[in-house]
C-alpha positions in Angstrom: 72.4 76.8 92.5 72.4 73.0 92.6 74.9 70.4 91.4 74.3 67.3 89.5 71.3 65.1 90.0 71.3 61.5 91.1 68.5 59.0 91.1 67.4 57.2 94.3 64.6 54.8 93.7 62.2 56.4 91.4 62.7 59.9 92.7 65.3 62.3 91.3 67.3 63.9 94.1 69.3 67.1 93.8 72.8 67.2 95.2 72.9 70.3 97.2 75.9 72.4 97.9 77.4 72.3 101.4 76.0 75.0 103.6 78.4 78.0 103.8 78.2 78.7 107.5 80.5 81.3 109.1 83.8 79.7 110.1 84.2 78.8 113.7 87.2 81.1 114.2 85.2 84.0 112.9 82.1 83.5 115.1 83.7 84.5 118.4 85.2 87.6 116.7 81.8 88.6 115.3 79.9 87.9 118.5 82.3 90.0 120.6 81.8 93.0 118.3 78.1 92.3 118.3 77.9 92.2 122.1 79.9 95.5 122.3 77.6 97.1 119.7 74.5 96.1 121.7 76.0 97.5 124.9 76.7 100.8 123.1 73.2 101.1 121.6 71.5 100.3 124.9 73.5 103.2 126.3 72.3 105.4 123.5 75.8 105.7 122.1 77.1 105.1 118.5 78.3 101.5 118.3 81.1 102.1 115.8 82.3 100.0 112.8 78.8 99.7 111.4 75.8 102.0 111.4 73.3 101.1 114.2 70.7 100.0 111.7 73.1 97.4 110.3 74.0 96.1 113.7 70.3 95.6 114.5 69.8 93.9 111.2 72.7 91.5 112.0 71.2 90.8 115.5 68.0 89.6 113.9 69.7 87.6 111.1 72.1 86.0 113.7 69.4 85.1 116.2 66.5 84.0 114.0 68.1 82.7 110.8 65.6 84.5 108.5 66.6 85.5 105.0 67.6 89.0 104.2 64.5 89.3 101.9 62.3 88.4 104.9 64.1 90.9 107.1 63.5 93.9 104.9 59.8 93.0 104.5 59.2 92.8 108.3 56.1 95.0 109.0 56.7 98.1 111.2 55.8 97.7 114.8 52.3 98.8 115.8 51.5 100.1 119.2 48.4 97.9 119.4 50.4 94.9 118.1 48.2 94.5 115.0 49.5 93.7 111.5 53.2 93.9 112.5 56.2 91.7 112.9 56.2 91.3 116.7 53.4 89.4 118.4 52.8 88.2 121.9 50.3 85.3 122.4 48.0 84.8 125.3 50.6 82.8 127.1 53.0 85.7 127.1 55.4 84.2 124.5 56.9 86.5 121.8 56.9 85.7 118.1 58.6 87.2 115.1 55.9 87.2 112.4 57.0 87.0 108.8 54.2 87.7 106.4 54.7 88.5 102.7 52.3 88.0 99.8 53.5 88.1 96.2 52.1 86.9 92.9 53.9 83.5 93.4 53.5 82.7 97.0 52.3 83.6 100.5 54.9 83.5 103.2 53.3 83.2 106.7 55.7 82.0 109.4 56.2 82.7 113.1 59.5 82.3 114.9 59.7 82.1 118.7 61.9 84.7 120.3 62.7 85.7 123.8 63.7 89.0 125.3 67.2 87.6 126.1 67.8 87.1 122.4 68.0 90.9 121.8 65.7 90.7 118.8 62.8 92.6 120.5 65.1 95.5 121.5 66.5 95.6 118.0 63.0 95.9 116.5 62.1 98.7 118.9 65.3 100.6 118.1 64.6 100.4 114.4 61.0 101.5 115.0 62.3 104.7 116.7 64.6 105.3 113.7 61.9 105.2 111.1 59.2 106.9 113.1 59.3 110.1 111.0 60.0 108.4 107.7 56.7 108.0 105.7 56.0 104.7 104.0 52.9 103.3 102.3 53.8 99.7 103.0 55.2 100.3 106.5 58.2 98.1 106.2 60.4 98.4 109.3 63.9 98.4 107.7 63.7 101.4 105.5 65.1 104.9 105.0 63.9 107.8 102.9 65.1 106.0 99.8 63.0 102.9 100.5 63.7 99.5 102.1 67.2 98.4 103.0 68.9 96.9 100.0 71.0 93.8 100.2 73.7 95.5 98.1 74.0 98.2 100.8 74.4 95.7 103.6 76.8 93.6 101.6 79.0 96.7 101.0 79.0 97.5 104.7 79.9 94.0 105.7 82.8 94.0 103.1 84.1 97.5 103.5 83.6 98.2 107.3 83.2 94.9 109.2 85.5 92.5 107.3 88.8 94.2 108.5 87.8 93.3 112.0 87.2 89.6 111.2 90.4 87.8 110.4 90.4 84.3 108.9 93.7 82.7 107.8 95.4 86.1 108.1 92.9 87.8 105.8 89.8 90.0 106.3 86.7 87.8 106.1 83.6 89.0 104.3 80.3 87.6 105.7 77.3 87.4 103.3 73.8 87.9 104.7 72.7 84.3 103.8 75.6 82.8 105.9 73.7 83.8 109.1 70.9 81.4 108.1 73.3 78.5 107.2 75.2 79.1 110.5 72.2 78.9 112.8 71.0 75.7 111.1 74.4 74.0 111.4 74.8 75.1 115.0 71.3 73.8 115.9 72.1 70.4 114.3 75.5 70.2 116.0 73.8 70.9 119.4 71.7 67.8 118.9 68.4 69.5 117.9 66.6 67.2 115.4 66.1 68.2 111.8 62.3 68.4 112.3 62.7 71.2 114.8 65.3 73.0 112.7 62.9 72.8 109.7 60.1 74.4 111.7 62.4 77.1 113.1 63.7 78.1 109.7 60.2 77.8 108.1 61.0 75.3 105.3 58.0 73.8 103.7 59.6 70.5 103.1 62.1 68.2 104.9 63.9 67.9 101.5 65.4 71.3 102.2 67.2 69.9 105.2 69.2 67.4 103.2 72.2 69.7 103.1 72.4 69.7 106.9 72.1 66.0 107.6 75.9 65.6 107.4 76.3 67.7 110.5 75.9 65.1 113.2 75.4 66.1 116.8 78.7 67.0 118.5 78.9 66.8 122.3 80.9 69.8 123.5 83.8 69.1 125.8 83.7 70.2 129.4 86.7 72.6 128.9 87.2 74.8 125.8 90.8 74.5 124.5 90.4 77.1 121.8 91.4 80.8 122.2 88.7 83.4 122.6 88.1 86.6 124.6 87.1 86.0 128.3 84.3 88.5 127.8 82.5 85.9 125.7 80.5 83.8 128.2 79.4 81.1 127.5 82.1 79.7 125.3 81.3 80.7 121.7 82.8 77.5 120.3 79.9 75.5 121.6 77.8 77.1 118.9 74.9 79.5 119.3 71.5 78.0 119.6 68.5 80.5 120.0 67.1 80.2 123.5 63.7 79.9 121.9 64.7 77.0 119.5 63.1 74.3 121.7 59.8 76.2 121.6 59.3 74.8 118.1 60.1 71.2 119.1 57.4 69.2 117.2 54.5 67.9 119.1 53.8 64.2 118.5 50.1 64.8 117.8 50.9 67.5 115.3 53.2 65.1 113.3 50.7 62.3 113.5 48.0 64.6 112.1 50.3 65.6 109.3 51.0 62.0 108.5 47.3 61.3 108.3 46.7 64.2 106.0 49.5 63.1 103.7 48.0 59.6 103.5 44.7 61.1 102.4 46.3 63.3 99.8 48.4 60.3 98.5 45.3 58.1 98.2 43.5 60.9 96.3 46.4 61.2 93.8 46.5 57.4 93.2 43.2 57.9 91.4 44.8 60.4 89.0 46.3 58.5 86.0 48.2 61.5 84.6 51.9 61.8 85.0 51.7 65.0 87.0 49.6 63.3 89.7 52.1 60.4 89.8 55.0 62.7 90.2 53.3 64.6 93.0 52.4 61.4 94.7 56.0 60.2 94.7 57.2 63.4 96.3 54.5 63.2 99.0 55.3 59.6 99.7 58.9 60.5 100.3 57.8 63.3 102.6 55.5 60.8 104.4 58.5 58.5 105.0 60.3 61.4 106.6 57.4 62.4 108.8 57.0 58.8 109.9 60.7 58.8 110.9 60.1 61.9 112.8 57.2 60.3 114.7 59.3 57.3 115.5 62.2 59.5 116.7 59.9 61.5 119.0 58.3 58.4 120.4 61.8 56.9 121.1 62.9 60.1 122.8 59.8 60.1 125.0 60.4 56.4 125.9 64.0 57.2 126.9 62.8 60.1 129.0 60.2 57.9 130.7 62.8 55.2 131.4 65.3 57.8 132.9 62.6 59.2 135.1 61.6 55.6 136.3 65.2 55.1 137.2 
């Protein structure tokens, strides 16, 4: 999974592989087919190329960047909005709720979504499909054989969708994980800071964002010089950024509170002479440095906004 290690200071760093995002010439082809499939399903027609359940799975993966394993463990929608994957808060904002408890970890993460993303409609369509399929665990993406398997979706992407996606003159096979890498790269390229991307993707540590740092913000030109269907508006080459991405922009007080908690934990670990405590402290010290950079970046951004408003 990882390449060679290199040492920076006293902390061992892992050289991560470059994210395998979907090629930029494939994205407009994919989004065009996706848009047509949505239009067909909204009209209660068969979308073609893929089964409706696969299109709705792709919509959610493409718009939220969640992992396939998280997708197939989304809880079935409940009419009262309890213990399910779709929540609406008191402010009227919608959230995709990912909750999964295993022997090793508890995943509890919420992703902001909006009706314009198409995710809510995809969830409701899938709810209708499984209404009469019994299940003890009530996972949304299931059939009578159980939850949707990654091998089944991979086979559909290779056998049915790839012939419609041409890259370098050849059919292009998309893997489910590429949707996650793509959304992260696109957000970075649109100038969204790594702290916001981290929160959106639900990573527990900023270290997981190292692989994306190389993708510096790119200011899109006023006129697109690349070829794509006129049906795709806005231009797909500017990159897709979820309309709800800015809803997770980190609040300054939240990051200051996190820095304070890290300091307390680090001071506690300083009193532990064992090597395990020292190793953990080094990791937390590195994370604290990243959080402090985030605080500084947010403060600078606010200062720039204040100056622009004063002008």
